[in-house]
C-alpha positions in Angstrom: -32.2 1.5 50.3 -33.2 5.1 49.6 -32.4 6.8 46.4 -30.1 9.2 48.1 -28.1 6.6 50.0 -24.6 5.8 48.7 -23.3 2.2 48.5 -19.8 1.4 49.7 -18.1 -1.7 48.6 -15.3 -2.9 50.9 -12.4 -4.4 49.1 -10.6 -6.9 51.4 -6.9 -6.3 51.9 -4.5 -9.2 51.3 -2.2 -10.0 54.1 1.5 -9.6 53.4 3.8 -12.6 53.6 5.0 -11.4 57.1 1.5 -11.6 58.5 0.8 -7.8 58.6 -2.2 -6.4 56.7 -1.5 -3.8 54.1 -3.1 -0.5 54.9 -4.2 2.4 52.7 -3.5 0.5 49.5 -5.9 0.8 46.6 -6.7 -1.9 44.2 -4.6 -1.9 41.0 -6.6 -2.6 37.8 -4.6 -4.2 34.9 -5.7 -4.4 31.3 -5.8 -8.0 30.0 -3.0 -8.8 27.6 -5.4 -10.0 25.0 -7.3 -6.7 25.1 -4.1 -4.7 24.9 -2.9 -6.7 21.9 -6.3 -6.3 20.2 -6.0 -2.6 20.4 -2.5 -2.7 19.0 -3.6 -4.9 16.1 -6.6 -2.6 15.5 -4.2 0.3 15.2 -2.1 -1.5 12.7 -5.2 -2.5 10.7 -6.2 1.2 10.5 -2.7 2.1 9.2 -3.0 -0.8 6.7 -6.3 0.6 5.4 -4.8 4.1 5.0 -1.8 2.8 3.2 -4.0 0.5 1.0 -6.1 3.5 -0.1 -2.9 5.5 -0.9 -1.7 2.5 -3.0 -5.0 2.5 -4.9 -4.6 6.1 -5.8 -0.9 5.8 -6.9 -1.6 2.6 -8.9 -4.6 4.1 -10.7 -2.6 7.3 -11.3 0.2 5.2 -12.9 -2.2 3.3 -15.1 -4.2 6.3 -16.2 -1.1 8.4 -16.8 0.4 5.8 -19.0 -2.9 5.3 -20.9 -3.0 9.0 -21.8 0.6 9.4 -22.8 0.0 9.8 -26.6 1.7 12.7 -28.4 1.5 13.8 -32.0 4.1 16.2 -33.4 2.6 19.2 -35.2 4.4 18.5 -38.5 3.6 15.5 -40.6 3.7 14.6 -44.3 1.1 13.1 -46.6 2.2 9.6 -45.8 3.8 9.8 -42.3 2.6 11.2 -39.1 5.0 11.4 -36.2 3.4 10.0 -33.1 4.5 8.5 -29.8 2.2 6.2 -27.9 2.4 3.7 -25.1 1.0 1.0 -27.3 3.9 1.3 -29.7 6.1 -0.4 -27.0 5.3 -3.8 -25.4 6.9 -2.8 -22.1 4.5 0.1 -21.8 1.5 -2.1 -22.7 2.6 -4.6 -20.0 2.9 -1.7 -17.6 -0.6 -0.5 -18.2 -2.1 -4.0 -17.9 -0.1 -4.8 -14.8 -0.8 -1.6 -12.9 -4.5 -1.9 -13.8 -4.6 -5.4 -12.3 -2.7 -4.2 -9.2 -5.2 -1.3 -8.8 -8.1 -3.6 -9.2 -6.7 -6.0 -6.5 -6.1 -3.1 -4.1 -9.7 -1.9 -4.5 -11.0 -5.5 -3.8 -8.6 -5.8 -0.8 -10.0 -2.7 1.0 -13.1 -4.5 2.4 -10.8 -7.2 3.9 -8.7 -4.5 5.5 -11.9 -3.0 7.1 -12.8 -6.5 8.4 -9.3 -6.6 10.0 -10.2 -3.4 11.9 -13.5 -4.9 13.1 -12.0 -8.2 14.0 -8.3 -7.6 14.9 -7.8 -11.1 16.2 -8.7 -12.7 12.8 -5.3 -13.9 11.6 -6.6 -15.7 8.5 -7.6 -12.5 6.7 -4.3 -10.9 7.5 -2.4 -13.9 6.2 -4.5 -13.9 3.0 -3.7 -10.2 2.4 0.0 -10.8 3.1 0.2 -13.5 0.4 -1.8 -11.5 -2.2 0.2 -8.4 -1.4 3.5 -10.3 -2.2 2.0 -11.4 -5.5 0.9 -7.8 -6.3 4.2 -6.4 -5.3 6.0 -8.8 -7.7 3.7 -7.7 -10.5 4.1 -4.0 -9.8 7.9 -4.3 -9.4 8.3 -6.1 -12.7 6.1 -3.6 -14.5 7.9 -0.6 -13.0 11.3 -2.1 -13.8 10.4 -2.8 -17.5 9.0 0.7 -18.0 12.0 2.3 -16.3 14.4 0.7 -18.8 12.4 2.0 -21.8 12.1 5.5 -20.2 15.8 5.6 -19.7 16.4 4.7 -23.4 13.9 7.3 -24.5 15.8 10.0 -22.5 19.4 8.9 -23.3 19.3 6.5 -26.2 21.8 3.8 -26.8 24.4 4.2 -29.5 25.5 0.5 -29.4 22.0 -0.6 -30.5 21.2 2.5 -32.6 18.4 3.4 -30.2 17.8 7.1 -30.6 16.7 9.4 -27.8 13.2 10.6 -28.6 12.6 12.9 -25.7 14.0 15.9 -27.5 11.1 15.6 -30.0 8.5 14.0 -27.8 9.0 15.9 -24.6 5.4 15.7 -23.3 5.3 12.0 -24.0 8.5 11.3 -22.0 7.3 13.5 -19.2 4.0 11.7 -18.9 5.5 8.2 -19.0 8.2 9.2 -16.5 5.4 10.4 -14.1 3.6 7.1 -14.6 6.8 5.2 -13.6 7.3 7.4 -10.5 3.7 6.7 -9.4 4.3 2.9 -9.9 7.4 3.0 -7.6 5.3 4.8 -5.0 2.9 1.8 -5.2 5.9 -0.6 -4.8 7.1 1.2 -1.7 3.6 1.3 -0.2 3.3 -2.5 -0.8 6.6 -3.0 1.1 5.2 -1.2 4.1 1.9 -3.2 3.8 3.8 -6.5 3.8 5.9 -5.4 6.7 2.9 -4.3 8.7 1.1 -7.6 8.0 4.1 -9.6 9.1 4.4 -7.7 12.4 0.6 -8.1 13.0 0.9 -11.9 12.4 3.9 -12.1 14.7 1.9 -10.6 17.6 -0.9 -13.2 17.3 
């Protein structure tokens, strides 16, 4: 065969049920179902990675904001200094520890999410992430709920238990811890989407 010759491949036509040959019909190529599902799972794995990185940012922001929430009032006496700090309240201490653990877990889970993109049919990794995400969601929700209760009391007080509202004096402190709580709830919502995405991905296996 010369280099300039063209090669023609004849595709045989299937006969119709009535015995006549189909004319002028091109071959129809169909994508295998497994390949199509693999592309869908890879797309969901990419979304999972983006959400996971966003959750890392929000969890780290919540922990760092809470850890830097100290405020000293400009007036103090010889024996007393008016200070508000997260470590004065066990709920805020628990919040800092819990969100730090959640952020650490999210950082460690990013490589597994990348593996899910490379191997979209690996259901074991997706199942492992689903279980660990549920545990992390529980921890983040409990920390956010505990801190929210203290922030509410700091803003409004409680006359029945003689809890005084301190945000009139420690405005910067209250604003900072409130921002930390908001960031923690962003992490909680992101975990909900991650768990839903993992459940859908496992269902399609």
